[in-house]
N, C-alpha and C positions, 0 to 999 in steps of 0.2 A: 517242643517243651510246653507243658501245660502252664498257662498264665493265670495269675490270681484274678479273682473277680473284681470289678470296679468297687463293689461294696467293701472288700478288704482294703483296697488302697485308700478309700475315703475315710474309713474308720481309723486306720493307722494315722493318717494326717491329722484328724480331729483329736484323737486321744493324745498324740504328742503335743499338740498345741494347748490342750486343756490341762494336762498334768505331766509335764516332761520329767519331773523327778520320780513320780511313781512308775512311769514307763521305763526309765533308765534303770531303776532299782530291780525291775523284774526281767531285765534283758540279760539274764545269765545264761549259762550253758545248759545242756540237757541234764537229766537226772543221772546220778551216779549210783552204783550198787545194784542196778537192776539185774545184772547177770547172776550175781550170787543168790539173790532172792529166787530167781527162776530155777537155778540148779538145785535148790533145796526143795522146791515145791511143784515142779513141772517135769514133764518128760521131754527131753531134747530129741527132736526129729533129725537124726543124722542122715547125710546124703546117701550113704550106702544102703540103709534100710528103707529110706523113703525118697527114692529118686524122682518121683512125679512132683512132689512138693518142691523140691529144690530146682527142678527144671522150670517149673512155673515161676518160682521166685526169681531165678536168673533172667528169665524172659521178661518179666515185669520190670526188673531193675534196668535192664538194657534199654527197653523202650522208653523209660523215663529218664535216662541219662545218669543213673546212679552207679557209682563204682565202689561202694562200700561193701564190706563183708556182710553176709546174711546169716542169721540164726533163726531157727523155727522151733517152737515149743508147742506142746499139747497139754491142756488141762481139762478138767471136768466142767460141766455147765451147759447152759443153753447154746445152741449152735451160733457161733460168732467168730470173728477174727479181730484182733486188736494189735495196733502198732504201739510199741513202747519206745519212747524217745530217750536215747542215751548216747553218750560218747562211744565211738567205735562202731561195732556191727549194727546193722538195721535188724531189729528184733520183731518178729511176728509171733503172736500167741494165738493158737487155734483153740476153740472151746467146743466141747460136746462132739456130736457125730458129723460136724460140718464136712470134714475131708471125705467121708463116705458118700456124701450127696453130690459132690461137685466133680465134673470132668476136668481134665487138665486145662482146657481153655477157660472154663468158668473160674477155676482156681487162680489162673493168671489174672483175671479181672479183679477178683477179691483182693489178691495181694497187691495189685496195682493201686486199688483204692487206699489200702493201708500205707503203702510207700508214699503216696501223694501227700499224706500228712507230714512226712519227713521233709519233703520238698518245700512245703509251706513254712514249716518251722525254721528251716535254714535260710529262707529267702530274706532279703533286706537285712542281712547280718543279724538274723534273729529277731527282727522287729515284729513280725507277725506272732512269733512265739510269746514275746513280751505282752502284746495286746491280749492274746488268749489268756495268759496268766492273770493279767489285771482284771479282765472281765470275769474270769472264774472266781477270783477272790471277791470281787464286788457282788457277784450273785450269791455268795455264801454269807453275806453280811445283811442282817435285817434292816440296817439303817440306809441301805443303798437306794438312791432315787430311782424312780420307775424308768427314767430314760436310759439309765445304765442297764437295767434288767432287760429292757426291750432290745437294746443293742446287743447284749449277750445272746439273746435268743436268735436274733437275725444273723449274728456272726456265726453261731453254730450251724445254722441252715446253710449259709454261704460256704462254710468250710466243708460240709458234706457234699455240696454240689461240686466243689473243686476236687474233692477226693474221687467222686464219681467220674469226673473227666480223666483222672488218673487211671481208673479202671478201664475206661474205653480206650485210652491211649495204649495201655499195656496189652490188651488182648486184640485190639484192632477191629472189633466187630460189635455193632450195636445190639443185635439180637442176643449174642452171647452174654454181653454185659447185663442186659435186662433180665435174661433168664437166671443168671447168678443172683441178681438182686431179688427176684421172686422166690428162688429157693431159700434164700436166707430169711426172707420175711414170712413166708407161708409154711415152711417146713415140708413142702412138696418135693418129691423126688424128680418130678418133671413138670414143666410149665410152658405155656405158649406166650412168648414175648410179643408176637404180633397182635394177639388179642388184647394184651395189656396196653400196648401203644394205642390201639383203637379206643380202649376205655379212657385213656388219658385225653385223646382228642375230643371226647364228648363232654369234657369239663371245662369250665371257665377258670383257669388257674391264674389269671391276671389279678385276681383278688388277693393273692398271696397265700403262703402256706400257713396253716394253723398249728404246725408242729412246734415242739418245744426244744428238741435237740436235733432232730432230723426232719427234713421235709417228708410229707407223706410219700409212700413208694410210687404211687401213680404220678406224683409231681416230679419225682426224680427221673422216672422214665421219660416223661414229657420234656424235661430240661435237657436230658442227654440227646434226644432226637433233634430238638430244635437247636441246641448248641452245635451239633454236627452239621446242621444245615446253615450255620452262620447267623442265626437269629439271636436277638437279645432275650435272655431268659431270666434276668434279675428281678423281674416283677414278682417271681415266685418268692423271693427273699423280702422285697420291700413292700409289696402290696400298694394299696392306695395311700394317699397322704391323709393321715388320721390324727386329728387334734387330741383324741382321747388316748392314743397309744403311740406317742412319738418315740423314736430312738434319738441318739445324740445328733444324728444327721438331720432328721426331720425337725428337731427342735430348732436348729439353725434356719431351716427352710421356712418354718412357720413364723419365726420372728421376722424374717425378711419379707415374707408374704404380707404379714400384718402391717409392717412399716410401709411397704409400697402401696398397699390398698388405702391405708390412712392418708398417705401423701396425695393420692389421686382424689380422695374424697375432699380433702382440705383445699384443693385447687379447683374444685367444681363450682361453677356459677350457682349462687344461691346459698353456698356454704363457705364462701371465701371470706371468713372473718377472723379476727385475732383470737377470739375464744375457741373457735373450732381448730385453728392452727395450733394453739397451745395444747389442746386435748390430743390432737393427732401426733404432736411431737413426743408424747409419752409412749408411743409405739416404737420409737427408734431405740436402739440399744448401743450406747447409752442415750437417754432422751436428749433431744437437741433439735435444731432447726431442720425442717424438711426440705429436701431438694425437690424440684419439679420432676415428676416421673416422666420418662420418655416413652413414646409409642402409645399404641391403643390400650385401653383397659382390658385386662385379662377376662376371659370367659371361664367362670367357675363351674359351669355345667359340662365342660369338656375337659379332657386330660390336659394338665397344666405342664408346660415346659419350664422346668426349674433351673435355676442357675447352678453352676458347679459349686460343690462344697470343698474348699481348699484344693482346687485343681483336679477334683475327681468327680466328674459329672455322671449322673445316671442318664443314659442316652435316651431312654424312652419316656415320653410325657407321663405324668402321674395323675390319675383321676383323684378327685377329692371325695371323701366319705360324706355322708349326710351330716354327720356331726361337725365336720370341718366347715361345710357350707352354712350350717346353722350358726357356728361361731362367727363367721364373716358377716352374717345378717346382724348379729348383735353388735359387732364392731361398727357396722354402718349406722345402726340405730343410735348407738352411744354418741357418735360424732354428729349425727343429724339433730340431736337434741342437746348438744353441748352448749349452744348459744340460744337462749330463749328469744333473742331478737330476730332470729331468722324466720320464726313462725312457720306459716304454711309453705312459704317459698323454700325453706330448708327441707321440709318433709317431701315436697314435690321433687326437689333435686335428688333426695335420697332414693325415692321410688324410681326415678329415671336411671340412676346409677345401678340399681338392682336389676332393671330390665336390660341394660347394656352389658352387665357382667354375668347374666344368667342366674342370679340368685332368686329363683322362683318362689322360695318360701318367705321372702322378706315382707311382703304385704301382710301375711298372717302373723309374723313375729311382731311387726309394728302395731298391728291392730290389737293383738293380745296384750301388749305392754302399755299402749296408750289409750285403749278403750274407745276406739272410734265408733261413732254411730254408722249405720249402713249408708246413710246419705253422705256423711263426711268421707267415708272410705271411697265411695264411688266418685265423689268430686275430685279428691286428690289423685285417684288412679287415672281419671280422664285427663287431668292436667299433665300427669307424668307421661302418659301415652302421647300427648301432643308434643311435649318436649323431645321425646325420642324420635317421633316422626319428623 
């Protein structure tokens, strides 16, 4: 059975905790009346006239553990296949000349992709369907905060990766699955999946997908290959930790990162004053006394191991974007200057913190904001280097 991505589990947990009433209200059943609409506007592909389609559909359903009845329809349009969620039979609608381009194995992969959507919407007693509906509704509202919009984007990417796993599980062959994907995306009647996988290997996909509803095709092929090998591929969904474009999960992580970094700064020799502690407490949510952080200070020039969000961790450490590191530089500078009484000792302490944590741009940020002379900057930097040494 294809398991949901860690991203799905994490978003479900966070959405339920943030807005239980909205989640519960959208946790209804599938759509009704789909069958009547299709009978009026589409051509039903019956098994006697289209045995290949139904063989592929039964094969995909069996591989995915589905036991519902299946109905297939054909409409005009660009080549595509769509699953329509409803009570009763699993409905697949084919568009354009798609069926003419696909062999039976490739068709099995495409149908497996669509049936995987049904598996997701039925999982957790319809919980993932409720989240999908909530995020769709949020994306259609101009008042929606950016964090929800970014969550909607990443959720869509994760859902397509899950569905691609359904395609691979249905047909049982990576090359066939990638070839079907290529035919859908390019319109070619033949394609070389091995060449496409080599193309994927030449890209750094850890920076995340830039897609809005689907990951780029080359990323999807890469994710299938690496998922089959047992590797973590969710970096394609999440990308680096970016303060300029957080989703709901990253907003939690950034608050925790800010709180912990502020606590570490406030407990550093040279900055351990009441004024600095008060300023640092503002980074807690809600603001309050800071506990002493445990362990060594994080390195922000390396991928950061983040804590689980509501019990659903992303297992791979997350690199920080340049914007996030710059934000941390300003957080450090704010606390370093929160108490005028700390003077140069506080500045030296902050420079030492920057060196220990890998914030290479901090010296330039502090210089730009405080207007140091060349001699003053050199003196403070030498003192910080001595502290670190």
